[in-house]
C-alpha positions in Angstrom: 162.0 172.1 63.3 162.5 171.4 66.8 165.9 173.2 66.0 165.2 176.3 64.8 162.7 177.9 67.7 165.6 177.6 69.2 166.9 180.2 66.7 164.3 181.9 66.4 163.0 182.6 70.3 166.6 183.0 71.5 167.0 185.6 68.6 170.4 183.6 68.2 172.3 184.9 65.1 174.4 182.6 64.4 175.3 179.3 63.2 177.9 176.9 62.4 176.5 173.6 60.6 179.8 170.5 60.2 177.4 167.8 57.3 179.8 165.0 56.9 178.8 163.4 52.7 178.2 160.1 52.8 177.3 157.3 49.8 175.4 159.1 47.2 175.6 162.2 48.7 173.3 162.1 51.4 172.9 164.0 55.0 174.1 161.5 58.0 171.8 159.7 59.8 171.4 162.4 62.4 170.8 165.1 60.4 167.2 163.0 58.2 165.0 164.9 59.6 166.2 167.9 58.8 166.7 167.3 55.7 163.2 166.3 54.7 161.6 169.4 57.3 160.5 172.7 55.0 161.6 175.4 56.5 159.2 178.0 56.0 160.4 181.1 54.4 162.1 184.0 56.5 162.0 182.0 59.3 166.6 182.9 59.6 165.8 186.4 57.8 168.7 187.9 60.1 170.1 185.0 61.3 174.3 184.5 59.2 175.2 180.0 58.4 178.3 178.8 58.3 178.7 175.7 56.7 181.3 173.6 56.4 180.7 170.4 54.0 182.7 167.1 54.8 183.6 164.6 52.0 186.3 163.8 49.6 187.2 164.1 46.3 188.3 160.7 45.2 183.4 160.7 44.9 181.4 162.1 42.6 178.8 164.0 45.5 181.5 165.5 47.0 180.2 167.0 50.0 176.0 166.9 48.7 175.3 167.1 51.7 176.8 170.3 52.8 175.9 172.0 49.6 172.8 170.8 50.8 171.9 172.2 54.2 173.9 175.7 52.7 170.9 176.2 50.7 168.0 174.9 52.8 169.7 177.6 55.1 169.8 180.4 53.0 166.5 179.8 50.7 165.0 180.3 55.1 166.8 184.2 54.9 169.9 182.9 56.4 172.9 184.8 54.6 175.9 183.7 54.6 178.0 184.3 57.1 181.5 183.4 55.0 180.0 180.9 51.8 180.1 177.9 51.7 183.3 175.8 52.5 184.4 172.6 52.1 187.1 169.9 53.4 188.8 167.2 50.9 189.6 164.5 53.0 191.9 163.4 50.3 193.5 166.4 50.0 193.8 168.8 52.2 190.7 168.6 55.6 192.6 169.7 57.7 194.2 173.1 56.6 190.5 174.1 55.5 188.9 172.9 59.1 192.0 175.2 60.7 190.7 178.3 58.5 187.4 177.8 58.6 187.2 178.1 62.4 189.1 181.3 62.5 186.6 182.6 60.1 184.0 181.8 62.3 185.5 183.0 65.1 
């Protein structure tokens, strides 16, 4: 994964991910390659990640893309800086996003 090379070669210790969910739980088109790529196990060991999944609880697969990204990063050895956070457009997304940003500082 091209972007992961940057993480490992530059000794980046923290990665923040914001991911929307579209349709039936799909990631946005610009995340398609990432979601299709196998990340080698242990590639991200020692890397702290925080994932913010965006979506609406009005849909059955609420924040599914963010959940899938978080799982993929965890399987590659990343450690959660903070637990996966899901911002619900139908309820309280501005407050949740602000809270997530504060926690990631």
